[in-house]
C-alpha positions in Angstrom: 0.2 0.0 -0.1 1.1 3.3 -1.1 1.4 6.0 1.6 2.5 9.6 2.0 5.6 9.9 3.6 6.6 12.6 6.0 10.4 12.9 6.7 12.0 15.8 8.1 14.7 18.1 6.8 18.3 17.2 7.8 18.4 19.6 10.9 15.1 18.6 12.4 13.3 15.3 13.2 13.9 11.9 11.8 11.8 10.5 9.0 9.8 8.5 11.4 8.3 11.3 13.4 5.0 11.7 11.7 1.5 11.8 12.2 1.0 10.4 15.7 3.4 11.6 18.5 4.7 7.9 19.2 5.0 7.4 15.5 5.9 4.3 13.5 8.0 3.8 10.7 6.1 0.7 9.6 5.2 -2.7 11.2 7.7 -4.0 13.7 9.0 -7.4 14.4 6.6 -7.7 17.3 3.6 -5.7 15.5 4.0 -2.8 18.1 4.2 0.9 17.6 7.7 2.2 18.1 7.8 5.3 20.7 9.8 8.0 19.3 9.8 10.1 22.8 13.2 9.3 23.8 14.7 10.5 20.6 12.7 13.9 21.0 14.1 14.3 24.3 17.6 13.5 23.2 17.2 16.4 20.6 15.9 18.5 23.3 19.1 18.4 25.3 21.5 17.7 22.6 21.2 19.9 19.5 20.3 23.7 21.3 23.8 23.9 23.1 25.7 22.3 20.4 24.0 24.4 17.8 24.6 27.6 19.6 28.3 26.9 20.0 28.6 26.2 16.1 26.7 29.5 15.5 29.0 31.6 17.6 32.3 30.0 16.5 31.2 30.0 13.0 30.0 33.6 13.2 33.4 34.9 14.5 35.2 33.2 12.1 33.5 33.8 9.0 32.5 37.3 9.7 36.1 38.0 10.4 36.7 36.6 6.7 34.2 38.6 5.1 35.4 41.8 7.1 38.9 41.4 5.7 37.7 41.0 2.1 35.4 44.0 2.3 37.9 46.2 4.2 41.1 45.5 1.9 39.6 45.7 -1.5 43.2 44.6 -3.0 42.5 41.1 -1.3 40.0 40.0 -4.0 42.7 39.8 -6.9 42.8 35.9 -7.1 40.3 33.3 -7.6 40.6 31.5 -4.5 40.0 34.7 -2.7 36.6 35.3 -4.6 35.8 31.8 -3.6 36.8 32.3 0.3 34.7 35.3 0.4 31.6 33.6 -1.2 32.3 30.3 0.9 32.4 32.7 4.2 29.0 34.3 3.2 27.5 30.9 2.6 28.6 29.7 6.0 27.0 32.7 7.6 23.6 32.3 6.0 23.9 28.9 6.8 24.7 29.3 10.7 21.7 31.7 10.5 19.4 28.9 10.0 20.7 27.0 13.3 18.6 28.9 16.0 15.6 27.9 14.1 16.5 24.2 14.4 17.6 24.8 18.0 14.3 26.3 18.8 12.6 23.7 17.1 14.0 20.8 18.9 12.8 22.4 22.2 9.6 24.0 21.4 8.4 22.5 18.0 8.3 24.5 14.8 6.3 27.8 15.7 7.3 29.8 12.8 4.2 28.4 10.3 4.9 26.5 6.8 5.9 29.6 4.7 9.3 30.3 7.2 9.7 26.5 7.2 10.0 26.6 3.5 12.4 29.3 3.6 14.4 28.6 6.4 14.9 24.8 5.0 15.7 26.3 1.4 18.1 28.8 2.8 19.7 25.7 4.7 20.0 23.8 1.5 21.0 26.8 -0.8 24.2 27.5 1.4 24.9 23.7 2.3 25.5 23.0 -1.4 27.2 26.3 -2.2 29.6 25.6 0.4 30.2 22.0 -1.2 30.6 23.5 -4.4 32.7 26.3 -3.3 35.2 23.8 -1.7 35.5 21.9 -4.7 36.3 25.3 -6.7 38.9 26.1 -4.4 40.6 22.8 -4.6 40.4 23.0 -8.6 42.0 26.7 -8.3 44.8 25.5 -6.2 45.4 22.5 -8.6 45.8 24.9 -11.4 48.2 27.3 -9.5 50.4 24.7 -8.3 50.2 22.1 -10.6 49.8 23.8 -13.8 51.7 27.2 -13.0 52.6 28.6 -16.5 49.1 28.3 -17.4 47.8 29.9 -14.3 50.1 32.8 -14.7 49.2 33.4 -18.5 45.3 33.4 -17.6 45.3 34.9 -14.2 43.2 38.1 -15.5 40.7 35.9 -17.3 40.6 33.3 -14.5 39.5 36.1 -11.9 36.7 37.0 -14.2 35.9 33.4 -14.9 36.0 32.9 -10.8 33.2 35.6 -10.6 31.2 33.9 -13.1 31.5 30.3 -11.5 30.5 31.9 -8.1 27.1 33.1 -9.8 26.7 29.8 -11.5 27.4 27.9 -8.1 24.8 29.9 -6.3 22.3 29.3 -9.2 23.1 25.4 -9.2 22.6 25.6 -5.2 19.1 27.2 -5.5 18.2 24.6 -8.0 19.3 21.9 -5.6 17.1 23.5 -3.1 13.6 22.9 -5.3 12.5 20.2 -2.9 12.7 22.2 0.0 10.5 24.5 -1.7 8.0 22.0 -2.9 7.8 19.5 0.2 8.9 21.5 3.4 5.8 22.4 5.6 4.9 22.7 9.2 2.9 19.3 9.9 1.0 19.0 13.5 0.7 15.9 15.4 -2.0 14.7 17.5 -0.7 16.5 20.5 -0.7 19.9 18.8 2.9 19.8 18.4 4.2 21.6 15.0 7.4 20.2 13.2 9.1 21.4 10.1 9.6 18.8 7.8 9.5 17.1 4.2 6.1 16.0 3.1 6.7 13.9 0.1 4.1 13.3 -2.7 2.2 9.8 -2.6 4.5 7.7 -5.0 5.4 3.9 -5.3 8.4 2.7 -3.2 9.1 6.5 -1.7 10.7 7.1 -5.1 10.6 11.1 -4.7 12.6 10.9 -1.3 15.0 8.7 -2.6 15.9 10.8 -5.7 16.0 13.6 -3.3 18.6 12.0 -1.2 20.7 10.4 -3.9 21.0 14.0 -5.4 22.2 15.5 -2.1 24.9 12.3 -1.5 26.1 12.7 -5.0 26.3 16.5 -5.4 26.9 17.4 -2.0 29.6 15.0 -1.1 30.4 12.4 -3.9 31.6 14.7 -6.6 33.3 17.1 -4.2 35.2 14.5 -2.6 36.4 12.8 -5.9 37.5 16.2 -7.3 39.4 17.2 -4.0 41.1 13.8 -4.1 42.1 14.1 -7.5 43.3 18.0 -7.1 45.0 17.5 -4.0 46.9 14.3 -4.8 48.2 15.9 -7.9 49.1 18.9 -5.7 51.1 16.6 -3.2 52.8 14.8 -6.0 54.0 18.4 -7.1 54.9 19.4 -3.8 57.4 16.2 -3.3 59.3 17.0 -6.4 60.2 20.7 -5.3 63.1 21.6 -2.9 61.4 23.7 -0.5 62.3 23.1 3.0 59.1 24.0 4.5 56.9 22.1 1.9 55.9 19.8 4.8 53.8 22.4 6.2 51.9 23.0 3.0 51.5 18.9 3.0 49.9 19.0 6.7 47.5 21.9 5.5 46.1 19.9 2.6 45.8 16.8 4.6 44.2 18.8 7.3 41.6 20.0 4.9 41.0 16.6 3.2 40.8 14.8 6.5 38.4 17.3 7.9 35.9 17.2 5.0 36.2 13.3 5.2 35.8 13.0 9.1 33.0 15.7 9.0 30.9 14.9 5.9 31.3 10.9 5.4 29.6 9.6 8.3 26.4 11.9 7.9 26.4 10.8 4.3 26.8 7.1 5.1 23.4 7.9 7.2 21.8 9.4 4.3 22.7 6.1 2.3 21.1 4.1 5.0 18.1 6.4 5.2 17.7 6.2 1.5 17.9 2.2 1.8 15.5 2.2 4.5 12.8 4.5 2.3 13.2 1.8 -0.3 12.9 -1.5 1.3 12.4 -1.2 4.9 15.5 -2.8 6.2 15.3 -1.8 9.7 12.2 -3.0 11.9 13.2 -3.4 15.1 12.0 -0.3 17.4 15.3 -0.3 19.5 17.6 -0.3 16.6 15.3 2.3 14.8 15.9 4.7 18.0 19.6 4.1 17.7 19.9 4.9 14.1 18.0 8.1 14.8 20.1 9.2 17.7 23.2 8.4 15.5 21.9 10.6 12.9 21.4 13.5 14.9 25.3 13.6 16.3 26.3 12.8 12.4 24.4 16.0 11.5 26.0 17.9 14.0 29.5 16.7 13.0 28.9 18.1 9.3 27.4 21.2 10.8 30.8 21.9 12.5 32.4 22.4 9.2 31.3 25.9 8.9 33.2 27.0 11.7 35.9 25.2 10.7 36.4 26.5 7.2 37.8 30.0 8.0 40.6 28.2 9.8 41.4 25.8 7.2 41.0 28.0 4.0 42.0 31.6 5.5 43.6 31.7 8.9 46.4 29.4 7.6 47.7 32.1 5.4 50.4 34.6 7.0 48.9 37.2 4.7 45.6 36.8 6.0 46.8 36.7 9.7 48.6 39.9 8.8 45.3 41.6 7.6 43.5 40.8 10.8 46.2 42.3 12.9 46.3 45.3 10.8 42.3 45.5 10.9 42.5 45.6 14.6 45.4 47.7 14.6 43.4 50.2 12.5 40.6 50.3 15.4 43.1 50.6 18.1 42.0 47.1 19.4 45.9 45.8 19.4 48.9 48.1 19.5 51.3 48.7 16.7 54.8 46.9 16.6 57.6 47.8 14.6 58.9 44.9 12.3 62.3 43.5 13.4 62.2 41.4 10.1 65.8 41.4 8.9 67.0 41.1 5.1 67.9 37.7 5.8 64.6 36.7 6.1 64.0 36.4 2.5 60.4 34.8 2.1 57.4 34.2 4.0 56.8 30.1 5.2 55.6 28.1 2.4 51.7 27.4 2.0 49.2 26.8 -0.3 47.1 29.9 -0.2 48.4 32.5 -2.6 47.6 32.8 -6.5 50.5 34.6 -7.7 53.0 31.7 -8.5 54.0 28.2 -7.1 55.9 29.8 -4.5 53.6 32.3 -3.3 50.9 29.4 -3.7 52.9 27.6 -0.9 53.4 30.5 1.2 51.7 30.7 4.8 
């Protein structure tokens, strides 16, 4: 029998919280109804504090990035810098949605269906744009470091392309958020509790939900991961051929970027794969196992969200030039005393890194 399936958005409830407050995901092994109240209690005490920590830390880091790029106009002369500014904006907009989900975990959704659609769409737009921009940054680093000559000859064109690419990234992210505009809505249970959730159309074998999940997994994780691994693997191979004494610092930055992406995103996307499998053939029928799956999903979501407050430190603050601009900015406002530079002429170049867009050496300078 085909039934309309209610499944919540990524930050909210699980797919099994619908219609009845003690919802069921189907027929269980003993024919009983699975009580979901324990999972909702877990959300109530777990999510709000963690989400607010992510919001505060992420807002500070990403706001500094935006502040630097808007204060020092000459910063936006490289593709990576354009991507970093857009990445910070995407993360800031994404963080703006978390207080709504924190309130939802305590009080339920009290903001109505229109705001449910808007907040859900904003969340998804900035989720996808962040993933796409991280992919663009890895490709740009690949061009600068592995294809140095080509990067130098086309620097001006690449800067123009970066702005066009950012426009395309945002348009594609909006396109990927269409399911939120179509299916997100506020739903009331029999205890007058409202929840912001996805209400999919009645279709055979939950086909709509599976397609939505498959698109998110492929576009939001698999494709970015494949591109990042290809680009950074070639960058590492190029760095290993150089004679730079401090190239190992650049390698550590690359490994940190890839490791954080995998550690934060892989578990959550693995849960999405299991959710799609569950929607297709109902593989989990034991109530205790369902609750463990649901709680694990909440933890994995939170881990994935932490990426938004780590991005500034992984992609911007690792650079000496960026850190110096932060100090200059605070000095301009009198927050930090000004010190005279004691750097001697024997200190010829900054430490290597991978952040600049001028040549291979600068592309490795921290």
